[in-house]
FIDOPA-612881 format. One record per residue: x, y, z of N, C-alpha, C in turn; residue number from 1; residue in three letters. Coordinates in nm, 2 decimals, decimal comma. Atoms other than C-alpha are relative to their C-alpha. Layout:
# residues N
<mikol n_x="X" n_y="Y" n_z="Z" ca_x="X" ca_y="Y" ca_z="Z" c_x="X" c_y="Y" c_z="Z" pos="NUM" code="ala"/>
...
# end
This chain:
# residues 103
<mikol n_x="-0,03" n_y="0,11" n_z="0,08" ca_x="0,58" ca_y="3,92" ca_z="-2,03" c_x="-0,09" c_y="0,00" c_z="-0,12" pos="1" code="met"/>
<mikol n_x="0,08" n_y="-0,01" n_z="0,12" ca_x="0,47" ca_y="3,90" ca_z="-2,39" c_x="-0,08" c_y="-0,13" c_z="-0,01" pos="2" code="asn"/>
<mikol n_x="0,08" n_y="0,12" n_z="0,02" ca_x="0,21" ca_y="3,65" ca_z="-2,52" c_x="0,08" c_y="-0,12" c_z="-0,04" pos="3" code="thr"/>
<mikol n_x="-0,08" n_y="0,11" n_z="0,04" ca_x="0,47" ca_y="3,43" ca_z="-2,68" c_x="0,07" c_y="-0,07" c_z="0,12" pos="4" code="ala"/>
<mikol n_x="-0,07" n_y="0,05" n_z="-0,13" ca_x="0,65" ca_y="3,39" ca_z="-2,34" c_x="-0,10" c_y="-0,08" c_z="0,08" pos="5" code="gly"/>
<mikol n_x="0,11" n_y="0,07" n_z="-0,07" ca_x="0,32" ca_y="3,30" ca_z="-2,17" c_x="-0,04" c_y="-0,13" c_z="-0,06" pos="6" code="arg"/>
<mikol n_x="0,04" n_y="0,13" n_z="0,07" ca_x="0,23" ca_y="3,04" ca_z="-2,43" c_x="0,11" c_y="-0,10" c_z="0,01" pos="7" code="asn"/>
<mikol n_x="-0,11" n_y="0,09" n_z="-0,01" ca_x="0,58" ca_y="2,89" ca_z="-2,40" c_x="0,00" c_y="-0,06" c_z="0,14" pos="8" code="ser"/>
<mikol n_x="0,01" n_y="0,05" n_z="-0,14" ca_x="0,54" ca_y="2,85" ca_z="-2,02" c_x="-0,12" c_y="-0,10" c_z="0,01" pos="9" code="ile"/>
<mikol n_x="0,12" n_y="0,09" n_z="-0,01" ca_x="0,19" ca_y="2,70" ca_z="-2,06" c_x="0,03" c_y="-0,13" c_z="-0,07" pos="10" code="thr"/>
<mikol n_x="-0,03" n_y="0,12" n_z="0,07" ca_x="0,32" ca_y="2,45" ca_z="-2,32" c_x="0,09" c_y="-0,09" c_z="0,08" pos="11" code="ala"/>
<mikol n_x="-0,09" n_y="0,08" n_z="-0,08" ca_x="0,60" ca_y="2,34" ca_z="-2,09" c_x="-0,07" c_y="-0,06" c_z="0,11" pos="12" code="arg"/>
<mikol n_x="0,07" n_y="0,06" n_z="-0,12" ca_x="0,37" ca_y="2,29" ca_z="-1,79" c_x="-0,10" c_y="-0,11" c_z="-0,05" pos="13" code="ser"/>
<mikol n_x="0,09" n_y="0,10" n_z="0,05" ca_x="0,13" ca_y="2,09" ca_z="-2,00" c_x="0,08" c_y="-0,13" c_z="-0,04" pos="14" code="lys"/>
<mikol n_x="-0,08" n_y="0,11" n_z="0,04" ca_x="0,41" ca_y="1,87" ca_z="-2,12" c_x="0,07" c_y="-0,08" c_z="0,11" pos="15" code="ala"/>
<mikol n_x="-0,06" n_y="0,06" n_z="-0,12" ca_x="0,53" ca_y="1,78" ca_z="-1,77" c_x="-0,07" c_y="-0,14" c_z="0,03" pos="16" code="arg"/>
<mikol n_x="0,05" n_y="0,13" n_z="-0,03" ca_x="0,49" ca_y="1,42" ca_z="-1,67" c_x="-0,07" c_y="0,01" c_z="0,14" pos="17" code="lys"/>
<mikol n_x="0,06" n_y="0,00" n_z="-0,13" ca_x="0,26" ca_y="1,35" ca_z="-1,37" c_x="0,10" c_y="-0,04" c_z="0,11" pos="18" code="pro"/>
<mikol n_x="-0,09" n_y="0,03" n_z="-0,11" ca_x="0,43" ca_y="1,34" ca_z="-1,04" c_x="-0,07" c_y="-0,11" c_z="0,09" pos="19" code="val"/>
<mikol n_x="0,06" n_y="0,11" n_z="-0,08" ca_x="0,37" ca_y="1,02" ca_z="-0,84" c_x="0,07" c_y="0,01" c_z="0,14" pos="20" code="his"/>
<mikol n_x="-0,06" n_y="0,00" n_z="-0,13" ca_x="0,42" ca_y="1,00" ca_z="-0,46" c_x="0,11" c_y="-0,10" c_z="0,01" pos="21" code="pro"/>
<mikol n_x="-0,11" n_y="0,10" n_z="-0,02" ca_x="0,74" ca_y="0,82" ca_z="-0,34" c_x="-0,05" c_y="-0,13" c_z="0,05" pos="22" code="pro"/>
<mikol n_x="0,03" n_y="0,13" n_z="-0,05" ca_x="0,72" ca_y="0,45" ca_z="-0,28" c_x="0,09" c_y="-0,03" c_z="0,12" pos="23" code="val"/>
<mikol n_x="-0,07" n_y="0,02" n_z="-0,13" ca_x="0,82" ca_y="0,37" ca_z="0,08" c_x="-0,05" c_y="-0,14" c_z="0,05" pos="24" code="val"/>
<mikol n_x="0,04" n_y="0,13" n_z="-0,05" ca_x="0,82" ca_y="0,01" ca_z="0,21" c_x="-0,06" c_y="0,01" c_z="0,14" pos="25" code="ser"/>
<mikol n_x="0,06" n_y="-0,01" n_z="-0,13" ca_x="0,61" ca_y="-0,06" ca_z="0,51" c_x="0,10" c_y="-0,03" c_z="0,11" pos="26" code="leu"/>
<mikol n_x="-0,10" n_y="0,02" n_z="-0,10" ca_x="0,91" ca_y="-0,19" ca_z="0,70" c_x="0,08" c_y="0,13" c_z="0,03" pos="27" code="gly"/>
<mikol n_x="-0,07" n_y="-0,13" n_z="-0,02" ca_x="1,09" ca_y="0,14" ca_z="0,64" c_x="-0,09" c_y="0,10" c_z="0,07" pos="28" code="ala"/>
<mikol n_x="0,10" n_y="-0,09" n_z="-0,06" ca_x="0,78" ca_y="0,33" ca_z="0,74" c_x="-0,01" c_y="-0,03" c_z="0,15" pos="29" code="leu"/>
<mikol n_x="0,01" n_y="0,05" n_z="-0,14" ca_x="0,75" ca_y="0,12" ca_z="1,06" c_x="0,13" c_y="0,04" c_z="0,08" pos="30" code="arg"/>
<mikol n_x="-0,13" n_y="-0,03" n_z="-0,06" ca_x="1,12" ca_y="0,17" ca_z="1,14" c_x="0,01" c_y="0,15" c_z="0,03" pos="31" code="ser"/>
<mikol n_x="0,00" n_y="-0,15" n_z="-0,01" ca_x="1,10" ca_y="0,55" ca_z="1,08" c_x="-0,09" c_y="0,05" c_z="0,11" pos="32" code="ala"/>
<mikol n_x="0,09" n_y="-0,04" n_z="-0,11" ca_x="0,81" ca_y="0,57" ca_z="1,32" c_x="0,04" c_y="-0,05" c_z="0,13" pos="33" code="ala"/>
<mikol n_x="-0,04" n_y="0,06" n_z="-0,13" ca_x="1,00" ca_y="0,38" ca_z="1,59" c_x="-0,08" c_y="-0,11" c_z="0,05" pos="34" code="gly"/>
<mikol n_x="0,09" n_y="0,11" n_z="-0,04" ca_x="0,76" ca_y="0,09" ca_z="1,59" c_x="0,07" c_y="-0,13" c_z="-0,03" pos="35" code="leu"/>
<mikol n_x="-0,04" n_y="0,14" n_z="0,02" ca_x="0,83" ca_y="-0,28" ca_z="1,62" c_x="-0,11" c_y="-0,08" c_z="-0,06" pos="36" code="arg"/>
<mikol n_x="0,10" n_y="0,09" n_z="0,06" ca_x="0,65" ca_y="-0,56" ca_z="1,44" c_x="-0,11" c_y="-0,03" c_z="0,11" pos="37" code="ile"/>
<mikol n_x="0,10" n_y="0,03" n_z="-0,11" ca_x="0,48" ca_y="-0,64" ca_z="1,78" c_x="-0,09" c_y="0,12" c_z="0,02" pos="38" code="asp"/>
<mikol n_x="0,09" n_y="-0,12" n_z="-0,01" ca_x="0,34" ca_y="-0,28" ca_z="1,79" c_x="-0,10" c_y="-0,01" c_z="-0,11" pos="39" code="asp"/>
<mikol n_x="0,09" n_y="0,01" n_z="0,11" ca_x="0,19" ca_y="-0,33" ca_z="1,45" c_x="-0,10" c_y="-0,11" c_z="0,02" pos="40" code="ile"/>
<mikol n_x="0,09" n_y="0,11" n_z="-0,03" ca_x="0,05" ca_y="-0,67" ca_z="1,56" c_x="-0,10" c_y="0,04" c_z="0,10" pos="41" code="leu"/>
<mikol n_x="0,10" n_y="-0,05" n_z="-0,11" ca_x="-0,11" ca_y="-0,51" ca_z="1,87" c_x="-0,11" c_y="0,09" c_z="-0,07" pos="42" code="asp"/>
<mikol n_x="0,10" n_y="-0,09" n_z="0,07" ca_x="-0,27" ca_y="-0,24" ca_z="1,65" c_x="-0,09" c_y="-0,08" c_z="-0,09" pos="43" code="arg"/>
<mikol n_x="0,08" n_y="0,08" n_z="0,09" ca_x="-0,39" ca_y="-0,50" ca_z="1,40" c_x="-0,11" c_y="-0,08" c_z="0,08" pos="44" code="leu"/>
<mikol n_x="0,10" n_y="0,07" n_z="-0,09" ca_x="-0,55" ca_y="-0,70" ca_z="1,68" c_x="-0,11" c_y="0,09" c_z="0,05" pos="45" code="glu"/>
<mikol n_x="0,10" n_y="-0,10" n_z="-0,04" ca_x="-0,72" ca_y="-0,39" ca_z="1,81" c_x="-0,10" c_y="0,03" c_z="-0,11" pos="46" code="glu"/>
<mikol n_x="0,08" n_y="-0,04" n_z="0,12" ca_x="-0,85" ca_y="-0,31" ca_z="1,46" c_x="-0,09" c_y="-0,11" c_z="-0,04" pos="47" code="glu"/>
<mikol n_x="0,07" n_y="0,11" n_z="0,06" ca_x="-0,96" ca_y="-0,65" ca_z="1,35" c_x="-0,05" c_y="-0,11" c_z="0,09" pos="48" code="thr"/>
<mikol n_x="0,03" n_y="0,11" n_z="-0,09" ca_x="-0,98" ca_y="-0,88" ca_z="1,65" c_x="0,09" c_y="-0,12" c_z="-0,03" pos="49" code="gly"/>
<mikol n_x="-0,09" n_y="0,12" n_z="0,03" ca_x="-0,72" ca_y="-1,11" ca_z="1,49" c_x="0,14" c_y="0,05" c_z="0,00" pos="50" code="val"/>
<mikol n_x="-0,14" n_y="-0,03" n_z="-0,01" ca_x="-0,35" ca_y="-1,12" ca_z="1,56" c_x="0,07" c_y="-0,08" c_z="-0,10" pos="51" code="arg"/>
<mikol n_x="-0,08" n_y="0,08" n_z="0,09" ca_x="-0,15" ca_y="-1,22" ca_z="1,25" c_x="0,13" c_y="-0,04" c_z="0,06" pos="52" code="pro"/>
<mikol n_x="-0,13" n_y="0,04" n_z="-0,04" ca_x="0,18" ca_y="-1,39" ca_z="1,29" c_x="0,11" c_y="0,10" c_z="-0,04" pos="53" code="gly"/>
<mikol n_x="-0,11" n_y="-0,10" n_z="0,03" ca_x="0,51" ca_y="-1,19" ca_z="1,30" c_x="0,05" c_y="-0,03" c_z="-0,14" pos="54" code="arg"/>
<mikol n_x="-0,05" n_y="0,03" n_z="0,14" ca_x="0,62" ca_y="-1,38" ca_z="0,98" c_x="-0,09" c_y="0,05" c_z="-0,11" pos="55" code="gly"/>
<mikol n_x="0,10" n_y="-0,06" n_z="0,10" ca_x="0,30" ca_y="-1,27" ca_z="0,80" c_x="0,03" c_y="0,14" c_z="-0,02" pos="56" code="thr"/>
<mikol n_x="-0,02" n_y="-0,15" n_z="0,01" ca_x="0,36" ca_y="-0,90" ca_z="0,87" c_x="0,14" c_y="0,02" c_z="-0,07" pos="57" code="ile"/>
<mikol n_x="-0,13" n_y="-0,02" n_z="0,06" ca_x="0,73" ca_y="-0,93" ca_z="0,79" c_x="0,00" c_y="-0,03" c_z="-0,15" pos="58" code="ser"/>
<mikol n_x="0,01" n_y="0,04" n_z="0,14" ca_x="0,65" ca_y="-1,11" ca_z="0,46" c_x="-0,07" c_y="0,11" c_z="-0,08" pos="59" code="ala"/>
<mikol n_x="0,07" n_y="-0,11" n_z="0,06" ca_x="0,40" ca_y="-0,84" ca_z="0,37" c_x="0,09" c_y="0,12" c_z="-0,02" pos="60" code="ile"/>
<mikol n_x="-0,09" n_y="-0,12" n_z="0,00" ca_x="0,64" ca_y="-0,56" ca_z="0,46" c_x="0,11" c_y="-0,01" c_z="-0,11" pos="61" code="glu"/>
<mikol n_x="-0,11" n_y="0,03" n_z="0,10" ca_x="0,91" ca_y="-0,72" ca_z="0,24" c_x="-0,04" c_y="-0,03" c_z="-0,14" pos="62" code="asn"/>
<mikol n_x="0,05" n_y="0,03" n_z="0,13" ca_x="0,69" ca_y="-0,79" ca_z="-0,05" c_x="0,00" c_y="-0,14" c_z="-0,04" pos="63" code="gly"/>
<mikol n_x="0,00" n_y="0,15" n_z="0,03" ca_x="0,71" ca_y="-1,17" ca_z="-0,02" c_x="-0,13" c_y="-0,06" c_z="0,01" pos="64" code="his"/>
<mikol n_x="0,13" n_y="0,05" n_z="-0,02" ca_x="0,35" ca_y="-1,20" ca_z="0,05" c_x="-0,10" c_y="0,11" c_z="-0,03" pos="65" code="arg"/>
<mikol n_x="0,10" n_y="-0,10" n_z="0,03" ca_x="0,04" ca_y="-1,02" ca_z="-0,08" c_x="-0,09" c_y="0,02" c_z="0,12" pos="66" code="gly"/>
<mikol n_x="0,09" n_y="-0,03" n_z="-0,11" ca_x="-0,23" ca_y="-0,87" ca_z="0,14" c_x="-0,14" c_y="0,02" c_z="-0,06" pos="67" code="ala"/>
<mikol n_x="0,14" n_y="-0,02" n_z="0,05" ca_x="-0,61" ca_y="-0,88" ca_z="0,09" c_x="-0,04" c_y="0,15" c_z="0,02" pos="68" code="ser"/>
<mikol n_x="0,05" n_y="-0,14" n_z="-0,01" ca_x="-0,80" ca_y="-0,56" ca_z="0,06" c_x="-0,03" c_y="0,03" c_z="0,15" pos="69" code="arg"/>
<mikol n_x="0,03" n_y="-0,02" n_z="-0,14" ca_x="-0,92" ca_y="-0,61" ca_z="0,42" c_x="0,13" c_y="0,02" c_z="0,09" pos="70" code="glu"/>
<mikol n_x="-0,13" n_y="-0,01" n_z="-0,07" ca_x="-0,56" ca_y="-0,66" ca_z="0,54" c_x="0,06" c_y="0,14" c_z="-0,02" pos="71" code="met"/>
<mikol n_x="-0,05" n_y="-0,13" n_z="0,04" ca_x="-0,45" ca_y="-0,35" ca_z="0,35" c_x="-0,06" c_y="0,11" c_z="0,08" pos="72" code="val"/>
<mikol n_x="0,07" n_y="-0,10" n_z="-0,08" ca_x="-0,72" ca_y="-0,14" ca_z="0,52" c_x="0,04" c_y="0,00" c_z="0,15" pos="73" code="glu"/>
<mikol n_x="-0,04" n_y="0,02" n_z="-0,14" ca_x="-0,62" ca_y="-0,28" ca_z="0,86" c_x="0,14" c_y="0,05" c_z="0,02" pos="74" code="ala"/>
<mikol n_x="-0,14" n_y="-0,05" n_z="-0,01" ca_x="-0,25" ca_y="-0,21" ca_z="0,79" c_x="0,00" c_y="0,15" c_z="-0,01" pos="75" code="leu"/>
<mikol n_x="0,00" n_y="-0,14" n_z="0,01" ca_x="-0,33" ca_y="0,15" ca_z="0,69" c_x="-0,03" c_y="0,06" c_z="0,14" pos="76" code="glu"/>
<mikol n_x="0,04" n_y="-0,05" n_z="-0,13" ca_x="-0,50" ca_y="0,20" ca_z="1,03" c_x="0,12" c_y="-0,03" c_z="0,10" pos="77" code="ala"/>
<mikol n_x="-0,11" n_y="0,04" n_z="-0,10" ca_x="-0,21" ca_y="0,02" ca_z="1,22" c_x="0,12" c_y="0,09" c_z="-0,02" pos="78" code="ala"/>
<mikol n_x="-0,11" n_y="-0,09" n_z="0,03" ca_x="0,05" ca_y="0,24" ca_z="1,05" c_x="-0,03" c_y="0,14" c_z="0,01" pos="79" code="tyr"/>
<mikol n_x="0,04" n_y="-0,14" n_z="-0,01" ca_x="-0,15" ca_y="0,55" ca_z="1,10" c_x="-0,01" c_y="0,08" c_z="-0,13" pos="80" code="gly"/>
<mikol n_x="0,01" n_y="-0,06" n_z="0,13" ca_x="-0,20" ca_y="0,61" ca_z="0,73" c_x="-0,14" c_y="0,03" c_z="-0,04" pos="81" code="leu"/>
<mikol n_x="0,14" n_y="-0,03" n_z="0,05" ca_x="-0,50" ca_y="0,77" ca_z="0,55" c_x="-0,05" c_y="-0,12" c_z="-0,08" pos="82" code="ala"/>
<mikol n_x="0,05" n_y="0,11" n_z="0,09" ca_x="-0,73" ca_y="0,52" ca_z="0,38" c_x="0,04" c_y="0,03" c_z="-0,15" pos="83" code="pro"/>
<mikol n_x="-0,05" n_y="-0,01" n_z="0,14" ca_x="-0,61" ca_y="0,45" ca_z="0,03" c_x="0,15" c_y="0,03" c_z="-0,02" pos="84" code="gly"/>
<mikol n_x="-0,14" n_y="-0,03" n_z="0,01" ca_x="-0,25" ca_y="0,52" ca_z="0,11" c_x="0,09" c_y="-0,11" c_z="-0,04" pos="85" code="ser"/>
<mikol n_x="-0,08" n_y="0,11" n_z="0,04" ca_x="-0,12" ca_y="0,17" ca_z="0,06" c_x="-0,06" c_y="-0,06" c_z="-0,13" pos="86" code="ile"/>
<mikol n_x="0,04" n_y="0,05" n_z="0,13" ca_x="-0,13" ca_y="0,05" ca_z="-0,30" c_x="0,06" c_y="-0,14" c_z="-0,02" pos="87" code="met"/>
<mikol n_x="-0,05" n_y="0,13" n_z="0,03" ca_x="-0,09" ca_y="-0,31" ca_z="-0,41" c_x="-0,06" c_y="-0,06" c_z="-0,12" pos="88" code="thr"/>
<mikol n_x="0,05" n_y="0,06" n_z="0,11" ca_x="-0,13" ca_y="-0,52" ca_z="-0,71" c_x="-0,04" c_y="-0,15" c_z="0,03" pos="89" code="ser"/>
<mikol n_x="0,03" n_y="0,13" n_z="-0,04" ca_x="-0,21" ca_y="-0,83" ca_z="-0,51" c_x="-0,14" c_y="-0,04" c_z="-0,05" pos="90" code="tyr"/>
<mikol n_x="0,13" n_y="0,05" n_z="0,03" ca_x="-0,49" ca_y="-1,05" ca_z="-0,64" c_x="-0,01" c_y="-0,14" c_z="0,07" pos="91" code="glu"/>
<mikol n_x="0,01" n_y="0,13" n_z="-0,07" ca_x="-0,61" ca_y="-1,35" ca_z="-0,43" c_x="0,01" c_y="-0,11" c_z="-0,10" pos="92" code="pro"/>
<mikol n_x="-0,01" n_y="0,12" n_z="0,08" ca_x="-0,53" ca_y="-1,69" ca_z="-0,56" c_x="-0,13" c_y="-0,06" c_z="-0,03" pos="93" code="arg"/>
<mikol n_x="0,12" n_y="0,07" n_z="0,03" ca_x="-0,80" ca_y="-1,89" ca_z="-0,73" c_x="-0,01" c_y="-0,13" c_z="0,09" pos="94" code="ala"/>
<mikol n_x="0,02" n_y="0,13" n_z="-0,08" ca_x="-0,94" ca_y="-2,17" ca_z="-0,52" c_x="-0,08" c_y="-0,10" c_z="-0,09" pos="95" code="thr"/>
<mikol n_x="0,07" n_y="0,10" n_z="0,08" ca_x="-1,09" ca_y="-2,49" ca_z="-0,65" c_x="-0,14" c_y="0,03" c_z="-0,03" pos="96" code="gln"/>
<mikol n_x="0,14" n_y="-0,04" n_z="0,02" ca_x="-1,44" ca_y="-2,36" ca_z="-0,60" c_x="-0,02" c_y="0,10" c_z="-0,11" pos="97" code="lys"/>
<mikol n_x="0,01" n_y="-0,10" n_z="0,10" ca_x="-1,36" ca_y="-2,09" ca_z="-0,85" c_x="0,01" c_y="-0,06" c_z="-0,14" pos="98" code="asn"/>
<mikol n_x="-0,02" n_y="0,06" n_z="0,13" ca_x="-1,29" ca_y="-2,34" ca_z="-1,13" c_x="-0,13" c_y="-0,08" c_z="-0,04" pos="99" code="phe"/>
<mikol n_x="0,11" n_y="0,08" n_z="0,05" ca_x="-1,56" ca_y="-2,49" ca_z="-1,35" c_x="0,05" c_y="-0,12" c_z="-0,06" pos="100" code="ile"/>
<mikol n_x="-0,05" n_y="0,12" n_z="0,06" ca_x="-1,51" ca_y="-2,85" ca_z="-1,43" c_x="-0,06" c_y="-0,02" c_z="-0,14" pos="101" code="ala"/>
<mikol n_x="0,05" n_y="0,02" n_z="0,13" ca_x="-1,53" ca_y="-2,94" ca_z="-1,79" c_x="-0,05" c_y="-0,14" c_z="-0,01" pos="102" code="ser"/>
<mikol n_x="0,07" n_y="0,13" n_z="0,01" ca_x="-1,75" ca_y="-3,23" ca_z="-1,89" c_x="0,06" c_y="-0,08" c_z="-0,11" pos="103" code="ala"/>
# end
C-alpha cells in the first residue's frame, strides 16, 4: 500500500464518531436474565439490608423515578453488573434545609 492510501485510512479512522455502548433498560435486562422483581428485591435486601417496594424498583426500571448513587450501586450488584455500568442523570431534589432564607 502506498503512503497516500495509508494516510487516507488514518484520516478516515480519526474522523469516526466514538462508539457508545447500547442502552438497555433495567427491566429488559432483568427479563433477559430470567429474574423477577422479587429476585432483585431479595438481592437488594442482601446488599443493603433494606428491601425497597416493588413499585419503587418498577418505577426505576421504567424511568419514572430516579435513583440515588447508593441505589444505583446496589442495583448494579443486584443485576450482576460491573460497578459503573448503570448511568443516570438523576439529581436529588432540593430539600428545605438546602434553601437559604432571604431577609
